[in-house]
C-alpha positions in Angstrom: -43.8 16.5 91.1 -40.1 14.4 90.6 -42.3 11.6 89.2 -43.9 14.0 86.8 -40.2 15.3 85.6 -38.9 12.1 85.3 -42.2 11.0 83.1 -41.5 14.0 80.9 -37.8 13.4 80.1 -38.9 9.7 79.4 -41.3 11.0 77.0 -38.7 13.6 75.4 -36.1 10.5 75.2 -38.6 8.3 73.7 -39.6 10.8 71.0 -36.0 11.8 69.9 -35.5 7.9 69.5 -38.8 7.4 67.4 -37.6 10.4 65.2 -33.9 9.0 64.6 -35.3 5.7 63.8 -37.9 6.9 61.2 -35.1 9.1 59.5 -33.4 7.4 56.1 -29.9 7.5 56.3 -28.1 10.3 54.9 -25.8 7.9 53.0 -28.0 5.4 51.6 -31.6 4.9 50.5 -33.3 1.6 49.4 -35.7 2.1 46.5 -38.8 -0.2 45.5 -36.5 -2.1 43.4 -33.8 -2.7 45.9 -31.4 -0.6 44.3 -28.9 1.6 46.5 -28.8 5.1 45.9 -26.0 6.8 47.5 -26.8 10.5 48.9 -24.7 13.2 49.8 -24.9 14.8 53.4 -27.6 17.5 52.1 -29.5 14.9 51.0 -29.1 15.3 47.3 -28.4 12.2 45.0 -24.7 11.6 44.6 -23.8 10.9 40.8 -20.9 9.6 39.3 -18.7 12.1 37.5 -18.5 11.6 33.8 -14.3 11.0 32.5 -13.4 14.6 31.6 -11.0 12.5 29.2 -12.4 9.3 28.1 -10.1 7.2 26.2 -10.9 6.7 22.3 -10.4 3.3 21.2 -7.4 3.5 18.5 -8.3 2.1 14.9 -5.5 1.2 12.7 -5.0 3.8 9.9 -5.2 2.0 6.4 -2.8 4.1 4.4 -4.0 4.9 1.0 -0.8 6.0 -0.1 3.0 6.1 0.8 6.1 7.8 -0.5 8.6 5.4 -0.9 11.7 7.9 -1.6 12.6 10.5 -4.0 14.5 10.7 -7.2 17.5 12.2 -8.3 16.0 15.3 -8.8 13.7 15.3 -5.5 10.5 14.2 -6.9 8.2 11.6 -4.8 8.2 8.2 -5.9 4.4 7.2 -4.5 3.0 3.7 -4.0 -0.8 3.7 -4.0 -2.9 1.0 -1.8 -6.2 -0.3 -2.3 -7.8 -3.3 -0.4 -7.3 -3.9 3.3 -6.1 -7.5 3.4 -2.7 -8.7 4.5 -1.3 -10.4 1.2 0.1 -7.7 -1.2 0.3 -7.6 -4.7 2.5 -5.0 -6.4 2.3 -3.4 -9.9 5.0 -1.0 -11.1 5.0 1.3 -14.0 7.4 3.9 -15.5 10.8 2.4 -14.6 11.9 3.6 -18.0 10.1 6.9 -17.6 9.2 9.1 -20.7 10.7 6.1 -22.7 7.7 4.1 -21.7 5.3 6.5 -20.7 2.6 4.3 -21.5 3.6 1.9 -18.6 2.5 4.5 -16.4 -0.7 5.4 -18.3 -1.6 1.7 -17.7 -0.9 1.8 -14.0 -3.0 5.1 -13.9 -5.9 3.6 -15.3 -5.5 0.2 -13.1 -5.6 3.0 -10.2 -8.7 4.7 -11.6 -10.5 1.3 -11.9 -9.7 0.1 -8.4 -11.0 3.5 -6.8 -14.1 3.1 -8.5 -14.2 -0.7 -8.1 -13.1 -1.2 -4.7 -15.4 -4.6 -4.0 -13.3 -6.5 -7.0 -10.0 -6.8 -4.7 -10.6 -9.8 -2.7 -10.7 -9.6 1.1 -7.5 -11.0 1.8 -5.6 -8.8 -0.7 -4.1 -5.5 -0.6 -3.0 -3.9 -4.4 -0.3 -1.5 -4.4 0.2 0.2 -7.6 3.7 2.4 -8.2 3.0 4.2 -11.2 5.9 6.4 -11.8 9.1 4.7 -10.9 11.4 7.1 -12.8 9.7 10.5 -12.3 12.8 12.2 -13.4 12.6 10.3 -16.8 8.8 10.9 -16.9 9.0 14.7 -16.2 11.4 14.9 -19.2 9.1 13.6 -21.8 5.6 14.7 -20.5 6.3 17.8 -18.3 4.8 15.7 -15.4 6.1 13.3 -12.6 2.4 12.1 -12.4 -0.9 11.9 -14.2 -0.8 13.5 -17.7 -2.5 13.2 -21.1 -1.4 11.7 -24.2 -1.2 15.3 -25.6 1.2 16.1 -23.2 4.0 13.8 -24.5 6.6 15.1 -26.4 7.1 13.1 -29.8 10.5 13.9 -30.3 12.6 10.5 -30.2 15.7 11.7 -29.0 13.9 13.5 -25.9 11.9 10.0 -25.5 14.9 7.9 -25.5 16.6 10.5 -23.0 13.8 10.0 -20.5 14.6 6.7 -19.9 17.2 7.2 -18.0 17.0 9.1 -14.5 18.9 12.3 -14.1 22.1 10.6 -13.5 21.7 8.9 -17.0 21.4 5.8 -15.1 19.1 2.9 -16.6 17.3 2.1 -13.3 16.7 -1.6 -14.9 20.0 -2.2 -15.0 20.9 -1.2 -11.3 19.4 -4.0 -8.9 21.4 -7.1 -7.7 21.2 -9.6 -10.4 24.6 -10.1 -12.7 24.8 -6.2 -12.3 27.4 -4.4 -14.5 28.3 -0.7 -14.3 28.7 -1.0 -18.0 25.4 -2.5 -19.4 23.8 -3.0 -22.3 20.4 -1.9 -24.0 19.5 -3.8 -27.2 22.8 -2.8 -28.8 23.7 0.4 -27.2 25.9 0.6 -23.7 24.3 2.1 -20.8 24.8 3.2 -17.3 24.2 0.6 -14.8 25.1 3.0 -11.9 28.4 3.0 -9.9 27.0 0.0 -7.7 24.1 -2.0 -7.1 21.4 0.1 -5.9 23.6 3.4 -6.3 20.4 5.5 -7.5 17.8 6.8 -5.0 14.9 5.3 -7.1 16.2 1.3 -7.1 17.1 2.1 -3.4 13.6 3.3 -2.5 12.1 0.2 -4.5 14.1 -2.1 -2.5 13.7 -0.7 0.6 10.0 -0.7 -0.1 10.2 -4.4 -1.4 12.5 -5.4 1.6 9.8 -4.1 4.3 6.7 -5.3 3.0 7.7 -8.3 1.2 4.9 -8.7 -1.8 3.3 -12.0 -2.7 4.0 -11.3 -6.4 4.9 -8.5 -8.5 3.9 -7.5 -12.2 6.3 -4.8 -13.9 5.2 -3.0 -16.9 7.7 -2.6 -19.8 7.6 -1.5 -23.4 7.6 -3.1 -25.9 7.0 -6.4 -27.2 3.6 -7.5 -26.5 4.7 -10.5 -24.4 4.8 -11.7 -20.8 8.4 -12.9 -19.4 8.8 -14.9 -16.2 11.9 -13.5 -14.1 15.1 -15.7 -12.9 18.4 -14.9 -11.9 20.9 -17.6 -12.6 18.7 -20.4 -12.4 15.5 -21.8 -13.4 12.2 -20.1 -13.1 10.2 -20.4 -9.8 7.1 -22.6 -9.9 5.3 -19.7 -8.4 6.4 -17.3 -11.1 5.8 -20.1 -14.0 2.0 -20.0 -12.5 2.0 -16.2 -12.3 3.3 -16.1 -16.0 0.8 -18.7 -17.4 -2.1 -16.9 -15.6 -1.5 -13.5 -16.8 -0.8 -14.5 -20.3 -3.8 -16.9 -20.6 -6.0 -14.0 -19.2 -4.4 -10.7 -21.1 -3.7 -12.6 -24.5 -0.1 -12.0 -24.2 2.1 -14.9 -25.3 4.4 -15.9 -22.7 8.2 -16.6 -22.6 10.5 -18.2 -19.8 13.6 -15.6 -20.2 14.1 -12.5 -22.3 16.7 -13.5 -24.7 16.8 -10.8 -27.4 20.3 -9.5 -25.6 22.2 -9.8 -22.7 20.5 -7.9 -19.6 22.4 -7.1 -16.1 21.0 -6.1 -12.9 17.2 -6.2 -14.3 14.6 -5.5 -11.3 12.6 -8.3 -11.9 15.6 -10.8 -12.3 16.4 -9.3 -8.5 13.2 -10.0 -7.1 13.9 -13.9 -8.6 16.9 -13.7 -6.4 14.7 -12.5 -3.6 12.5 -15.3 -4.3 9.4 -13.2 -4.9 7.6 -14.4 -8.0 7.6 -11.5 -10.5 6.7 -11.0 -14.4 7.8 -8.5 -17.1 4.4 -7.5 -18.9 5.7 -5.8 -22.2 3.0 -3.6 -23.8 2.8 -4.1 -27.6 4.4 -0.8 -28.5 4.9 2.5 -27.1 1.8 4.3 -27.6 -1.1 2.2 -26.4 -2.1 1.9 -22.8 -4.0 -1.7 -23.5 -5.7 -1.4 -20.4 -8.4 -4.1 -21.5 -6.0 -6.7 -21.6 -4.1 -5.7 -18.4 -7.3 -5.5 -16.7 -7.9 -9.1 -17.5 -4.6 -10.3 -16.4 -4.8 -8.3 -13.0 -8.3 -10.1 -12.4 -7.0 -13.3 -13.2 -4.4 -12.4 -10.5 -7.0 -11.7 -7.9 -8.6 -14.9 -8.8 -5.5 -16.9 -8.3 -4.0 -15.1 -4.8 -7.6 -14.4 -3.7 -8.2 -18.1 -2.9 -4.7 -18.3 -0.7 
């Protein structure tokens, strides 16, 4: 009897041992491909929880426009950007507002062209256009601080002359830091150069933008003479500026001049750029009415070829 009980106990223990030996671990299971799969205590497969807050890669924003400042009357001065390169070319119109309204229109033509033809810009370049540096003066003549039609232009000569200046009656291209004088000249007329260099919000906005972005070259449109002038300030023309002048002149058909000498100009924008050692040219449209986009398009494309190689 005692031996029978012992035999039964041994059989039971052996059975229990065999049972546990044949069971899979509740924690792991070896698959045919030898890949370990983790299980929960209830036998279900453990899954790695999805991250409820995945990290999204940060893609740098490519700005298409920047408000660089405001005019005396609070109108925005806006820079429009094209291309994704690190080398910036800057084009500026409307520094003399409604008096030179066609300089803003040529800038708007350029913007429309670059928007429709982005592939013309070399990959290393960013092109910035500031079509209206003097929005208050432009508004006085056209009723707009932005895009306008030729039919919007007030044909009164006295109104257009008044629109040359900002709302403080300052000639903005007499307010920069090169041979600045408060009592400046425009042709044979006395005009205000402001109470100090960069006294006007428009010129200060431009200075701040130039200082922050350091463009490789600058084109400023004026009217009227039909010529391209190099910039300088108290010295000779920079070699880079001479190259820019020649390049734009040959492509556009505008004759080139080394320095504007019709009368003494003080506090001039492009002259200050020369003082900052930034190559800059004044492109004077032939008259106060025509936009001459085709000529300036050729000049722009020549600049792209020149600086796209660098």
